[in-house]
py3Dmol code that shows the C-alpha trace and the ligand (Angstrom):
import py3Dmol

protein = """\
ATOM      1  CA  UNK A   1     -28.622  46.944 115.570  1.00  0.00           C
ATOM      2  CA  UNK A   2     -26.046  44.624 116.991  1.00  0.00           C
ATOM      3  CA  UNK A   3     -23.252  43.684 114.637  1.00  0.00           C
ATOM      4  CA  UNK A   4     -23.292  40.084 113.390  1.00  0.00           C
ATOM      5  CA  UNK A   5     -19.665  39.149 113.423  1.00  0.00           C
ATOM      6  CA  UNK A   6     -20.499  35.553 112.064  1.00  0.00           C
ATOM      7  CA  UNK A   7     -21.393  37.395 108.858  1.00  0.00           C
ATOM      8  CA  UNK A   8     -17.900  37.557 107.543  1.00  0.00           C
ATOM      9  CA  UNK A   9     -16.243  37.247 104.167  1.00  0.00           C
ATOM     10  CA  UNK A  10     -12.697  37.596 103.087  1.00  0.00           C
ATOM     11  CA  UNK A  11     -12.195  40.533 100.925  1.00  0.00           C
ATOM     12  CA  UNK A  12      -8.555  40.841  99.763  1.00  0.00           C
ATOM     13  CA  UNK A  13      -4.904  40.985 101.031  1.00  0.00           C
ATOM     14  CA  UNK A  14      -3.018  44.287 100.631  1.00  0.00           C
ATOM     15  CA  UNK A  15       0.822  44.171 100.220  1.00  0.00           C
ATOM     16  CA  UNK A  16       1.187  47.930  99.907  1.00  0.00           C
ATOM     17  CA  UNK A  17      -0.560  51.221 100.440  1.00  0.00           C
ATOM     18  CA  UNK A  18      -2.066  51.155  97.020  1.00  0.00           C
ATOM     19  CA  UNK A  19      -4.123  48.132  98.029  1.00  0.00           C
ATOM     20  CA  UNK A  20      -5.639  49.554 101.222  1.00  0.00           C
ATOM     21  CA  UNK A  21      -9.524  49.713 101.225  1.00  0.00           C
ATOM     22  CA  UNK A  22     -10.703  53.354 101.306  1.00  0.00           C
ATOM     23  CA  UNK A  23     -14.496  53.076 101.067  1.00  0.00           C
ATOM     24  CA  UNK A  24     -15.234  54.945 104.290  1.00  0.00           C
ATOM     25  CA  UNK A  25     -16.432  51.787 106.234  1.00  0.00           C
ATOM     26  CA  UNK A  26     -15.016  51.478 109.746  1.00  0.00           C
ATOM     27  CA  UNK A  27     -11.676  49.333 110.089  1.00  0.00           C
ATOM     28  CA  UNK A  28     -10.958  47.423 113.290  1.00  0.00           C
ATOM     29  CA  UNK A  29      -7.219  46.672 113.195  1.00  0.00           C
ATOM     30  CA  UNK A  30      -5.949  43.593 114.875  1.00  0.00           C
ATOM     31  CA  UNK A  31      -2.227  43.511 115.725  1.00  0.00           C
ATOM     32  CA  UNK A  32      -0.130  41.056 117.872  1.00  0.00           C
ATOM     33  CA  UNK A  33       3.090  39.125 118.179  1.00  0.00           C
ATOM     34  CA  UNK A  34       3.381  35.933 116.158  1.00  0.00           C
ATOM     35  CA  UNK A  35       1.951  33.103 118.095  1.00  0.00           C
ATOM     36  CA  UNK A  36       0.064  35.220 120.486  1.00  0.00           C
ATOM     37  CA  UNK A  37      -3.088  33.711 119.171  1.00  0.00           C
ATOM     38  CA  UNK A  38      -4.164  36.507 116.926  1.00  0.00           C
ATOM     39  CA  UNK A  39      -5.667  34.165 114.253  1.00  0.00           C
ATOM     40  CA  UNK A  40      -7.451  32.125 116.915  1.00  0.00           C
ATOM     41  CA  UNK A  41      -8.974  35.243 118.498  1.00  0.00           C
ATOM     42  CA  UNK A  42     -10.307  36.299 114.982  1.00  0.00           C
ATOM     43  CA  UNK A  43     -11.613  32.837 114.408  1.00  0.00           C
ATOM     44  CA  UNK A  44     -13.397  32.892 117.734  1.00  0.00           C
ATOM     45  CA  UNK A  45     -14.786  36.430 117.092  1.00  0.00           C
ATOM     46  CA  UNK A  46     -16.323  35.289 113.729  1.00  0.00           C
ATOM     47  CA  UNK A  47     -17.280  31.966 114.987  1.00  0.00           C
ATOM     48  CA  UNK A  48     -15.322  30.059 112.511  1.00  0.00           C
ATOM     49  CA  UNK A  49     -12.756  27.325 112.961  1.00  0.00           C
ATOM     50  CA  UNK A  50     -10.289  28.039 110.312  1.00  0.00           C
ATOM     51  CA  UNK A  51     -11.111  31.469 108.989  1.00  0.00           C
ATOM     52  CA  UNK A  52      -7.993  33.396 109.727  1.00  0.00           C
ATOM     53  CA  UNK A  53      -5.208  30.811 109.339  1.00  0.00           C
ATOM     54  CA  UNK A  54      -3.901  29.600 112.647  1.00  0.00           C
ATOM     55  CA  UNK A  55      -0.069  29.150 112.777  1.00  0.00           C
ATOM     56  CA  UNK A  56       0.572  31.050 109.464  1.00  0.00           C
ATOM     57  CA  UNK A  57       4.125  30.472 108.404  1.00  0.00           C
ATOM     58  CA  UNK A  58       6.552  33.381 108.325  1.00  0.00           C
ATOM     59  CA  UNK A  59       7.316  34.336 104.886  1.00  0.00           C
ATOM     60  CA  UNK A  60       3.623  35.324 104.456  1.00  0.00           C
ATOM     61  CA  UNK A  61       4.141  37.981 107.104  1.00  0.00           C
ATOM     62  CA  UNK A  62       3.957  41.033 104.977  1.00  0.00           C
ATOM     63  CA  UNK A  63       0.307  41.377 104.085  1.00  0.00           C
ATOM     64  CA  UNK A  64      -2.762  42.926 105.477  1.00  0.00           C
ATOM     65  CA  UNK A  65      -5.942  40.903 105.367  1.00  0.00           C
ATOM     66  CA  UNK A  66      -9.290  42.453 105.139  1.00  0.00           C
ATOM     67  CA  UNK A  67     -12.483  40.686 106.098  1.00  0.00           C
ATOM     68  CA  UNK A  68     -15.904  42.350 105.785  1.00  0.00           C
ATOM     69  CA  UNK A  69     -18.091  41.989 108.814  1.00  0.00           C
ATOM     70  CA  UNK A  70     -21.914  42.130 108.408  1.00  0.00           C
ATOM     71  CA  UNK A  71     -21.438  44.272 105.309  1.00  0.00           C
ATOM     72  CA  UNK A  72     -20.792  47.197 107.715  1.00  0.00           C
ATOM     73  CA  UNK A  73     -17.153  47.313 108.497  1.00  0.00           C
ATOM     74  CA  UNK A  74     -13.692  45.659 108.116  1.00  0.00           C
ATOM     75  CA  UNK A  75     -11.753  43.439 110.457  1.00  0.00           C
ATOM     76  CA  UNK A  76      -8.275  44.186 109.361  1.00  0.00           C
ATOM     77  CA  UNK A  77      -5.698  41.488 110.211  1.00  0.00           C
ATOM     78  CA  UNK A  78      -2.410  43.061 110.378  1.00  0.00           C
ATOM     79  CA  UNK A  79       0.865  41.053 109.856  1.00  0.00           C
ATOM     80  CA  UNK A  80       2.212  39.646 113.013  1.00  0.00           C
ATOM     81  CA  UNK A  81       5.526  40.737 114.537  1.00  0.00           C
ATOM     82  CA  UNK A  82       8.400  39.132 116.428  1.00  0.00           C
ATOM     83  CA  UNK A  83       8.896  36.063 114.152  1.00  0.00           C
ATOM     84  CA  UNK A  84      12.334  34.806 114.963  1.00  0.00           C
ATOM     85  CA  UNK A  85      13.351  33.637 111.581  1.00  0.00           C
ATOM     86  CA  UNK A  86      12.523  36.351 109.102  1.00  0.00           C
ATOM     87  CA  UNK A  87      14.945  37.915 106.518  1.00  0.00           C
ATOM     88  CA  UNK A  88      15.958  41.636 106.791  1.00  0.00           C
ATOM     89  CA  UNK A  89      14.103  42.266 103.530  1.00  0.00           C
ATOM     90  CA  UNK A  90      10.866  40.732 104.943  1.00  0.00           C
ATOM     91  CA  UNK A  91      11.204  42.762 108.149  1.00  0.00           C
ATOM     92  CA  UNK A  92      11.639  45.913 106.087  1.00  0.00           C
ATOM     93  CA  UNK A  93       8.515  45.131 103.999  1.00  0.00           C
ATOM     94  CA  UNK A  94       6.658  44.611 107.222  1.00  0.00           C
ATOM     95  CA  UNK A  95       7.834  47.949 108.574  1.00  0.00           C
ATOM     96  CA  UNK A  96       6.941  49.936 105.517  1.00  0.00           C
ATOM     97  CA  UNK A  97       3.589  48.230 105.156  1.00  0.00           C
ATOM     98  CA  UNK A  98       2.608  48.880 108.892  1.00  0.00           C
ATOM     99  CA  UNK A  99       3.979  52.535 108.887  1.00  0.00           C
ATOM    100  CA  UNK A 100       1.889  53.177 105.731  1.00  0.00           C
ATOM    101  CA  UNK A 101      -1.283  51.670 107.320  1.00  0.00           C
ATOM    102  CA  UNK A 102      -0.807  53.474 110.534  1.00  0.00           C
ATOM    103  CA  UNK A 103      -0.191  56.708 108.827  1.00  0.00           C
ATOM    104  CA  UNK A 104      -3.253  56.280 106.629  1.00  0.00           C
ATOM    105  CA  UNK A 105      -5.825  57.439 109.012  1.00  0.00           C
ATOM    106  CA  UNK A 106      -7.914  54.415 108.120  1.00  0.00           C
ATOM    107  CA  UNK A 107      -7.959  52.854 111.593  1.00  0.00           C
ATOM    108  CA  UNK A 108     -11.242  53.296 113.459  1.00  0.00           C
ATOM    109  CA  UNK A 109     -10.374  51.073 116.439  1.00  0.00           C
ATOM    110  CA  UNK A 110      -7.404  48.874 117.364  1.00  0.00           C
ATOM    111  CA  UNK A 111      -7.381  45.408 118.930  1.00  0.00           C
ATOM    112  CA  UNK A 112      -4.027  44.600 120.320  1.00  0.00           C
ATOM    113  CA  UNK A 113      -3.706  40.919 121.245  1.00  0.00           C
ATOM    114  CA  UNK A 114      -1.140  40.142 124.024  1.00  0.00           C
ATOM    115  CA  UNK A 115      -0.377  37.068 126.055  1.00  0.00           C
ATOM    116  CA  UNK A 116      -1.834  37.115 129.419  1.00  0.00           C
ATOM    117  CA  UNK A 117       0.861  34.982 130.858  1.00  0.00           C
ATOM    118  CA  UNK A 118       3.737  37.377 130.161  1.00  0.00           C
ATOM    119  CA  UNK A 119       4.783  40.915 130.491  1.00  0.00           C
ATOM    120  CA  UNK A 120       4.146  42.607 127.068  1.00  0.00           C
ATOM    121  CA  UNK A 121       7.300  42.694 125.063  1.00  0.00           C
ATOM    122  CA  UNK A 122       9.155  45.700 123.631  1.00  0.00           C
ATOM    123  CA  UNK A 123       7.474  45.072 120.385  1.00  0.00           C
ATOM    124  CA  UNK A 124       4.094  45.050 122.144  1.00  0.00           C
ATOM    125  CA  UNK A 125       4.838  48.332 123.749  1.00  0.00           C
ATOM    126  CA  UNK A 126       5.783  49.836 120.392  1.00  0.00           C
ATOM    127  CA  UNK A 127       2.637  48.653 118.836  1.00  0.00           C
ATOM    128  CA  UNK A 128       0.546  50.146 121.728  1.00  0.00           C
ATOM    129  CA  UNK A 129       2.365  53.404 121.067  1.00  0.00           C
ATOM    130  CA  UNK A 130       1.651  53.305 117.389  1.00  0.00           C
ATOM    131  CA  UNK A 131      -2.153  52.750 118.109  1.00  0.00           C
ATOM    132  CA  UNK A 132      -1.988  55.716 120.678  1.00  0.00           C
ATOM    133  CA  UNK A 133      -0.440  57.985 118.076  1.00  0.00           C
ATOM    134  CA  UNK A 134      -3.216  57.521 115.649  1.00  0.00           C
ATOM    135  CA  UNK A 135      -5.623  58.704 118.391  1.00  0.00           C
ATOM    136  CA  UNK A 136      -8.070  55.841 117.879  1.00  0.00           C
ATOM    137  CA  UNK A 137      -9.448  53.857 120.733  1.00  0.00           C
ATOM    138  CA  UNK A 138      -7.568  50.591 121.408  1.00  0.00           C
ATOM    139  CA  UNK A 139      -8.866  47.439 123.067  1.00  0.00           C
ATOM    140  CA  UNK A 140      -5.943  45.367 124.519  1.00  0.00           C
ATOM    141  CA  UNK A 141      -7.076  41.694 124.394  1.00  0.00           C
ATOM    142  CA  UNK A 142      -5.193  39.559 126.978  1.00  0.00           C
ATOM    143  CA  UNK A 143      -5.394  36.096 125.341  1.00  0.00           C
ATOM    144  CA  UNK A 144      -4.757  32.668 126.770  1.00  0.00           C
ATOM    145  CA  UNK A 145      -6.377  33.485 130.012  1.00  0.00           C
ATOM    146  CA  UNK A 146      -7.073  29.756 130.304  1.00  0.00           C
ATOM    147  CA  UNK A 147      -3.489  29.149 131.103  1.00  0.00           C
ATOM    148  CA  UNK A 148      -3.399  31.363 134.173  1.00  0.00           C
ATOM    149  CA  UNK A 149      -3.924  30.259 137.810  1.00  0.00           C
ATOM    150  CA  UNK A 150      -6.517  32.077 139.697  1.00  0.00           C
ATOM    151  CA  UNK A 151      -3.871  33.795 141.821  1.00  0.00           C
ATOM    152  CA  UNK A 152      -2.165  35.148 138.638  1.00  0.00           C
ATOM    153  CA  UNK A 153      -5.195  36.786 137.003  1.00  0.00           C
ATOM    154  CA  UNK A 154      -5.136  40.208 138.781  1.00  0.00           C
ATOM    155  CA  UNK A 155      -1.332  40.763 138.900  1.00  0.00           C
ATOM    156  CA  UNK A 156      -0.914  39.710 135.320  1.00  0.00           C
ATOM    157  CA  UNK A 157      -3.614  42.121 134.089  1.00  0.00           C
ATOM    158  CA  UNK A 158      -2.125  44.840 136.190  1.00  0.00           C
ATOM    159  CA  UNK A 159       1.305  44.137 134.794  1.00  0.00           C
ATOM    160  CA  UNK A 160      -0.076  44.521 131.207  1.00  0.00           C
ATOM    161  CA  UNK A 161      -1.881  47.867 132.119  1.00  0.00           C
ATOM    162  CA  UNK A 162       1.408  49.104 133.706  1.00  0.00           C
ATOM    163  CA  UNK A 163       3.782  47.942 130.940  1.00  0.00           C
ATOM    164  CA  UNK A 164       1.571  49.315 128.154  1.00  0.00           C
ATOM    165  CA  UNK A 165       0.907  52.542 130.231  1.00  0.00           C
ATOM    166  CA  UNK A 166      -2.969  51.911 129.757  1.00  0.00           C
ATOM    167  CA  UNK A 167      -5.128  54.580 131.335  1.00  0.00           C
ATOM    168  CA  UNK A 168      -8.343  53.914 133.432  1.00  0.00           C
ATOM    169  CA  UNK A 169     -10.372  54.537 130.215  1.00  0.00           C
ATOM    170  CA  UNK A 170      -8.300  52.114 128.167  1.00  0.00           C
ATOM    171  CA  UNK A 171      -9.974  48.871 127.480  1.00  0.00           C
ATOM    172  CA  UNK A 172      -8.271  45.629 128.692  1.00  0.00           C
ATOM    173  CA  UNK A 173     -10.355  42.554 127.944  1.00  0.00           C
ATOM    174  CA  UNK A 174      -9.360  39.115 129.452  1.00  0.00           C
ATOM    175  CA  UNK A 175      -9.842  36.555 126.703  1.00  0.00           C
ATOM    176  CA  UNK A 176      -9.434  32.941 125.928  1.00  0.00           C
ATOM    177  CA  UNK A 177      -9.604  32.054 122.207  1.00  0.00           C
ATOM    178  CA  UNK A 178      -9.506  28.378 123.347  1.00  0.00           C
ATOM    179  CA  UNK A 179     -12.398  28.548 125.709  1.00  0.00           C
ATOM    180  CA  UNK A 180     -14.359  31.526 124.399  1.00  0.00           C
ATOM    181  CA  UNK A 181     -13.900  33.600 127.537  1.00  0.00           C
ATOM    182  CA  UNK A 182     -14.404  37.280 126.942  1.00  0.00           C
ATOM    183  CA  UNK A 183     -16.160  36.680 123.492  1.00  0.00           C
ATOM    184  CA  UNK A 184     -19.328  38.756 124.149  1.00  0.00           C
ATOM    185  CA  UNK A 185     -17.291  41.522 125.829  1.00  0.00           C
ATOM    186  CA  UNK A 186     -14.990  41.656 122.780  1.00  0.00           C
ATOM    187  CA  UNK A 187     -17.927  41.766 120.293  1.00  0.00           C
ATOM    188  CA  UNK A 188     -19.777  44.366 122.265  1.00  0.00           C
ATOM    189  CA  UNK A 189     -16.499  46.511 122.502  1.00  0.00           C
ATOM    190  CA  UNK A 190     -15.691  46.292 118.833  1.00  0.00           C
ATOM    191  CA  UNK A 191     -19.252  46.410 117.627  1.00  0.00           C
ATOM    192  CA  UNK A 192     -19.630  49.974 119.267  1.00  0.00           C
ATOM    193  CA  UNK A 193     -17.326  51.236 116.437  1.00  0.00           C
ATOM    194  CA  UNK A 194     -19.394  49.835 113.636  1.00  0.00           C
ATOM    195  CA  UNK A 195     -22.448  52.086 112.946  1.00  0.00           C
TER     196      UNK A 195
END
"""
ligand_1 = """\
28
GDP
P -0.983 33.777 115.716
O 0.311 33.480 115.181
O -0.916 35.107 116.589
O -2.106 33.913 114.624
O -1.458 32.611 116.671
P -2.341 31.404 116.417
O -3.817 31.744 116.386
O -1.823 30.680 115.129
O -2.177 30.447 117.700
C -0.821 30.110 118.172
C -0.815 28.975 119.055
O -1.518 29.288 120.397
C -1.736 27.979 118.486
O -1.175 26.655 119.054
C -3.019 27.949 119.396
O -3.787 26.830 119.362
C -2.647 28.579 120.649
N -3.756 29.493 121.184
C -4.326 30.411 120.791
N -5.162 31.024 121.570
C -5.101 30.389 122.707
C -5.826 30.466 124.012
O -6.628 31.282 124.252
N -5.494 29.547 124.993
C -4.541 28.470 124.578
N -4.298 27.679 125.554
N -3.912 28.419 123.595
C -4.162 29.378 122.499
"""
view = py3Dmol.view(width=600, height=400)
view.addModel(protein, "pdb")
view.setStyle({"model": 0}, {"cartoon": {"style": "trace"}})
view.addModel(ligand_1, "xyz")
view.setStyle({"model": 1}, {"stick": {}})
view.zoomTo()
view.show()
């Protein structure tokens, strides 16, 4: 049966590996640079306005938020990266938490949110490599498509494919959290990993 992404509830925030959920339900891990629109994509996916907090302030960057989807799996909101103004200590906490989570074997499927307007950053490339190293499937979500001119769509998507070294079989989903473009495709793609 199709997954009802609108049946969603916040479960908990983990600040270290001891807080990771390990109940065997599939985990869909969302990663992205700060301000890329990760919260907006999640809100669009679950059909709520203010579920994941949009514009979350730095300082709250080192926690993993778990949302239960349809009682059948988790949407795992990983802390954003690339904040300009975070302390060294905060950056280190972020690194340990992310390393532990990526090494945990708990990721079923990744969603890497990138900005459709720009070439993926070095951090985006690192994150794509981390997902690849886990061996899990990854959907790259090119968000903010509404900001592109028609003539930019194909070249920008190709640039994302090239920069992140995506293969033919890797999923690249054009998306706009603002307009709702790509919503059904994203739900279908992620839903396939929730039995
Ligand atoms: P996060 O830091 O990655 O969680 O990003 P947010 O969800 O807080 O979004 C950052 C900013 O980008 C906000 O001002 C959003 O309104 C805006 N934004 C997010 N998604 C889109 C989109 O698809 N199109 C446009 N035009 N703006 C977006």
